[in-house]
C-alpha positions, -999 to +999 in steps of 0.1 A: +199-062+164+172-042+173+144-030+142+145+006+146+109+028+135+110+067+125+081+086+139+073+121+133+057+126+159+052+117+201+023+098+211+012+067+231-015+060+205+010+050+175+028+029+198-003+018+222-021+008+185+009-008+177+013-028+203-016-050+193-010-056+160+006-091+160+017-108+132+045-134+133+048-166+126+044-184+163+073-208+174+063-244+188+082-238+225+072-228+251+086-196+265+077-184+228+042-198+224+024-173+206-014-178+200-028-148+183-015-130+156-020-098+142-010-077+117-015-043+108-013-028+071-001+001+049-037+017+050-037+010+094-004+027+093-009+054+070-045+057+091-021+060+126-001+078+110-025+106+099-039+105+133+001+110+152-001+142+131-027+161+139-025+148+175+013+161+170+003+198+157-022+202+189+004+188+212+031+216+195+006+245+196+009+270+213+042+258+220+062+294+241+098+296+227+129+317+246+133+351+250+162+358+227+188+393+232+213+399+209+241+431+202+243+436+166+260+464+148+237+480+122+255+506+096+244+542+106+233+535+140+261+510+154+253+489+179+216+476+187+199+461+212+170+438+196+154+415+220+125+391+208+104+382+238+065+363+238+078+337+215+051+310+205+041+288+182+006+291+172+004+275+140+019+239+125+009+227+092+027+189+082+027+190+041+037+164+029+035+128+057+042+097+048+050+059+068+074+034+048+074+000+067+108-026+055+128-053+069+146-030+087+121-014+107+094+020+099+097+056+088+073+077+090+082+115+081+076+149+078+083+173+049+077+208+039+067+213+076+050+249+084+059+269+113+045+302+123+054+322+156+049+351+174+069+375+191+074+410+208+106+424+200+120+451+215+155+477+206+175+504+219+203+522+213+223+554+219+223+583+199+255+592+181+248+628+185+225+635+220+232+620+256+196+599+243+182+569+239+164+558+210+142+525+217+112+510+203+086+483+204+064+460+182+054+424+168+066+401+142+051+369+126+077+347+120+075+318+091+099+285+100+096+272+058+109+238+044+108+217+078+115+185+079+114+159+110+118+125+119+120+107+149+140+070+152+130+045+176+146+010+187+118-010+196+122-044+218+102-068+239+121-076+273+100-102+297+071-096+277+064-063+276+077-035+251+109-017+252+112+012+235+146+038+232+154+067+208+181+067+182+179+098+165+148+124+163+157+149+144+146+187+126+158+204+096+143+237+091+154+255+053+137+289+059+131+318+084+106+348+067+098+376+087+070+402+087+075+431+112+045+455+121+061+484+125+094+499+131+120+514+111+135+503+075+165+488+086+147+470+121+141+437+092+173+431+086+191+436+118+166+410+129+167+386+097+208+390+098+209+385+139+186+358+146+176+339+112+203+307+124+188+311+167+157+313+157+162+280+131+182+271+168+153+277+190+123+264+165+144+229+161+156+221+195+121+226+214+100+204+190+129+177+196+132+181+229+090+176+231+095+147+214+121+135+235+103+136+265+070+126+253+092+097+243+104+092+277+067+092+288+056+070+262+083+045+271+070+043+308+038+036+298+047+002+268+065-009+299+037-007+320+012-026+295-012-047+319-005-084+304-035-095+310-072-088+299-096-095+322-128-117+308-148-123+342-140-131+377-128-160+363-108-162+330-083-134+312-063-134+282-028-141+280-017-107+264+019-107+270+044-101+241+065-127+229+092-130+202+104-097+182+084-068+166+081-079+126+086-057+098+081-061+065+079-035+035+041-032+041+031-045+069+041-039+107+035-072+137+046-090+173+033-116+189+018-121+220+011-155+240-027-156+242-041-179+259-067-185+285-052-181+321-066-182+359-037-170+367-001-160+355+018-193+370-008-208+337+016-223+315+001-250+300+001-257+266-028-265+237-012-278+210-003-250+191+013-254+153+037-234+128+008-209+113+014-191+085+010-149+086-022-132+092-038-136+055-065-112+045-087-113+022-093-074+011-057-055+011-074-025+023-085-034+054-065-019+083-058-047+104-059-082+106-059-103+137-052-143+135-068-162+170-049-202+170-070-228+176-055-229+208-069-197+218-105-213+225-091-244+232-074-230+262-103-209+272-124-244+280-099-262+294-098-232+320-135-226+323-133-267+332-110-268+351-126-241+372-156-261+374-183-237+356-189-265+333-218-281+363-260-272+357-288-286+384-317-286+358-346-277+389-370-259+358-381-272+323-404-254+298-419-288+301-422-289+345-441-323+345-408-333+331-385-327+367-410-355+382-410-390+380-448-390+366-438-374+330-415-402+321-435-429+337-436-443+298-404-434+293-389-450+321-420-470+338-394-486+364-383-453+375-422-441+381-429-475+399-398-472+425-400-432+431-441-429+428-444-385+416-417-375+435-396-342+420-367-344+403-338-325+393-317-336+361-273-327+366-256-319+340-213-317+340-189-321+316-170-349+314-141-336+293-130-299+282-157-296+250-131-304+217-130-275+192-119-279+156-118-250+136-114-260+095-124-237+061-149-222+067-165-240+088-162-248+132-172-282+146-176-285+186-182-319+207-193-317+243-188-344+264-213-348+297-234-370+320-263-359+328-269-378+361-311-386+372-319-371+407-348-383+425-356-355+457-374-376+488-374-344+515-340-333+518-325-363+503-307-365+468-311-392+454-293-404+418-303-431+404-292-432+368-261-420+350-262-412+311-230-401+286-238-372+260-216-371+228-235-336+218-220-323+184-222-290+170-215-267+151-207-231+158-204-196+144-185-165+153-191-128+146-177-098+164-194-080+190-184-042+192-144-053+200-154-087+212-151-119+193-187-139+205-198-174+195-231-193+187-234-231+192-263-251+168-267-284+178-261-311+152-264-349+168-262-363+200-251-393+212-261-415+236-246-443+264-259-455+297-226-454+320-246-468+354-283-473+367-298-480+397-332-488+383-318-513+356-320-509+322-330-478+301-337-478+269-311-447+244-339-449+218-370-433+240-352-408+267-330-392+232-359-374+219-368-357+256-327-356+262-326-341+230-353-316+234-339-303+268-302-294+252-318-274+229-348-254+245-320-250+279-287-260+274-280-249+246-299-212+250-280-213+284-246-216+268-254-192+237-263-159+265-223-167+275-204-175+243-223-146+227-210-123+250-175-126+235-140-121+252-126-087+240-097-086+206-063-069+220-076-042+208-067-002+230-089+012+243-101+043+223-097+022+192-126+002+178-133-022+149-147-010+117-168-034+093-147-068+101-149-099+085-139-132+101-123-159+081-121-196+095-093-218+078-076-245+094-069-243+126-078-199+127-104-174+131-092-144+117-106-107+119-095-087+090-118-050+094-107-017+099-106+006+129-112+038+142-105+065+169-129+077+194-119+095+221-084+106+235-059+085+252-060+090+287-040+060+299-064+052+328-072+020+308-055+001+283-078-025+269-114-021+256-145-053+250 
């Protein structure tokens, strides 16, 4: 059976924020593969609930209700026709609201709800002793007190999208009071007796219909959420929902695929293993987003396969190193064979970079080939190839709603792969290559990864007070969220 959600309102914002909640232990199968998990904690659910109550009030007020026309018998006077028209809900206040997650669903309910209405009244009747009609008009304020509201939703995942269904929608009213402006003394009791039940029924039915209509709209929005977050012209983050929603006594979560892809046909696996649920060191944080090592591996493999890890270095801070004369004491035979010729340094990765996440540490290893090219006229002559193994340590930080990174080199090993100019002495070449990597290669890489990639947050929500925890094969981002603008449906994810 699909889990249920009990709501007090009808706004896409709740489910859209819930949609970014992705908690559950991943399952190591292709169809159910999950690499990103996000947890909405009790403080996060309370934040959503408070936001929704505010949005609900703004949506319900003002709301016009149907005109009510009744004929009632008034003692002494007889049969009187009373009409209530221009009925409008102009104030709506929720006294108490709460959200209670549990294994069977989520309950978001409102109690001690007060609804204020303003109406125009009109009555007329025929006088018993004279062949004339008696009529009067005026206004009245109506208070609907002690209202309790709730909506039960069915929530399921189908074909990578959220499926939403209305299980139950309820609105119960305990009391109605009327304050007449003008009118005879008998009119108050006449209106109260004649219209109390109908006012309660009309208010409850109207609010229930609003809820059901908005839930239907919300279901359409959820089914059409994009399954990819564009990162740039090459990569996108696969945000297809997988498995079933997870509900505990203090949190709500979902899973997404979370791997970087080039297109929808990319189905590769990147060694995702079983992981525990998201855990934050500070339980007051609203949300936790856990990214498995597979997310980073898929990004590196994608850019490698797309041939975006190939650089030709034709400018250096020490420009003399791009002429064979600058190498005459480092590689004498190069200078003797190609005296005073310009050069390029051609760097390409030989394998996707490796990344390993452990406690408070991220290690990275880059495997590259450095080809020394000599330029003679229009010809480019490769003269030697050196294999590089660059070891580094990485760090991650939050920039807006993006997860960005920074890489520092800790070690460099080199070996000659092939040469057309004889044996090369690596101990002479290594200081030059180290300097080139630190001054040219790493700044370029850090400029790119410093932009980061977007976390699966809905447009309008911003991450605040974030902390980052690295653990075995996982990076977890814990933080609070703020809401900055109304949902329009034109943008789903933000970066």
